[in-house]
N, C-alpha and C positions, 0 to 999 in steps of 0.2 A: 157088918162089912166096918173095919177102922179106917179113919185115915191119919195118915202122918200128919205131925205140925208142918212139914214143910209143905205137904199138899193143903192143905190150911191154907197157909199163907201164899198161897200162890193163886188160891182161889179166891181169897181174898182184894190180892193183887189185881186180878183180873175183872173181878166186879170195879176195883173202886177206877181201874182203867177203862172201864164204859163208862162209868161214872163223870168222870174227867172229858171224853169226847163229849159229853154235852154239853161242857160249857164252848163249844164251838155254836156257834147262832141255828139255830132251826131255820131252815126256809119253807116257808108252807107254799102248798103249788095247788090254786084254788081248783083245779083237773082231779087230781088225789083223792077228793073224798073227806079231805081233813086231814091228811095222814101227810107229815111234814119231812125233807129231806133231812137227814141228821148226820155227823160223821160216828155216830154208836153203831152202826153196824159194822164198820170195823173193828170196833174192839171183840162185836161178837166172833167173826171169823177167827182174829188173833188170837182168843180165849181156847177156842177150838183148836186151832192149828199149833198151838204151843203147850196147851198142858193134856190132850188126847179129850177123848169121847167123854169118859166121867166127870174128870177136872174139869172140864169145858162146860158142861151141859149145868154144872153144880156153879161155877160160877156168874153165872145167870141166872139161875135161880135166887141167890144171895142177889144178887143185882136187882130183879125185882121184888123180893121181898122187901127191902130196903126202900124202895118206890113206894109200895103197899103203903109201909107203915107212914107214907110223910114225907121222906127223903125226896128233895126237889133234885134230881139226877136227870133227868130225863132232859134234854135240849128244849131249852127255854125257861128252864128250873118248874119244868111241871113235877108235879107226883101227888100220891094221895090214891086213896081207890076208885075217884074216880076217873081216871087215864084209862081204868081196864074197862071202862062204859063208851070209850068213845071208840071213831071209825077207826084207831088205828092199833084193838086190842089186839087181832089177829097177829099182826107184827110182833108186836112184843110182847106174847106167849110162845110165837115161834122162834125167838130170839134162844131161850134152852136148846130145844131141838136142833137150830141151825148151829150150835155150837158143839153140841155131839155129832150131829154128822161129821161135819170137819174134819172133828178129833177121830172121828171111827174113820174118815177116807185118810189122813194122816199115817195111823195106827198101820193102815193095811197098805199100803203103798210104799213099805220101808224099803223095796229095792228102786223106785224111783230117786232122781234127783230131788233135792227139798225145794225147788221153786214150783217144778212141772207137778209135784206132791199138793204145796200149799195153792198153789191157786186153783186147781183143779178143786180141794178141799172148799176154798171160800166161796167156790163159785156154788158147786153141789151143796154144801151145808148154810153159808152166806148168803144165799141168793134163792137155789129152787127148794131147800125145806123151809124155810124161811114163807117164801110165797108162799107155798104150799097151804100152810094155816091162813097167812092175813089178806090174800086174795078171796077168799071164802068167804072171810069176815067183814072184808068190807063191805064185801057185796051183802051181805045180812044186815048190817048197820046201816047200808046209805040205802036201802032199796034198789040198788044196781042189777042187774044181772051179772053173772058170772063173768059173760064176755067185757061186760063195759067195764067192772072193776078189773079186771086185766089189763085192760087197755089204760086206763086210769092210773096204772099201777106201773103203767110200760114207762111212764118218765122217768122213776127212777131206774133202769137197767142201766145206763150210760154209767151213773154214781157209780152204784154196785158195782156192776165191772173193774172201773176204776180201781177201787178200794181191796176188791179184789188181787188183781193188779201188785197195787202197795202190799196188802198181804204176805202177798206169795214173795216180794223183794226184801219186806223188814226177817220175815222169819230163814229164807236165805242167806241175807247177812247176819244174823245174831247167831243163825246155824254154823258158818263161818268162823266166828270170831268166837262163839259160847255156844260148844253141841249141848252141853247138858239143857239149855236152855229150851232146846226143843224137847220139852216132855214127851209128846206125844211120841215119838220114835225112840226113848229108853227105858218107858216106864211101862209096868204093864196097864193093860183098859182100864181096872178097876184102883180109884185112889188108895 
């Protein structure tokens, strides 16, 4: 599979966006088992919505590689391999899947308007897919039951839903002014 220069630039741009969203301070929630609230899941949603499944997923893989090699790109200036051994590891490794699913939804809903498709994609990719990995890993890492881990993670749902709304509105705004920015609607599913 060859990736065009344009795709590489967009993948790097969205990886950088997720890193930039890490500049917003994280909010530690004691009941969440050590998983902080961050703005970075908005970047996960936007990567999939704007780039499509493969490019969006690759943007988050690139981001996680940068974190693994020690770049302090996670909220609170965290980075390095140690973050992959903490309670938030499932959410982190769920980010590429979340972006992929969000992109896949955008690619499959070409007949829908941009906002409803983007909002749905953000919910299913940025929340459901990420939580599908994050919640079980939180339970495993903190010795919670699956139910306890889900309830602990429920504190994130209002904020994540707001991020999905923002992602939908931003995608709709960008698509109106610069339609080619929405690569998920105009490009083939592979980079």
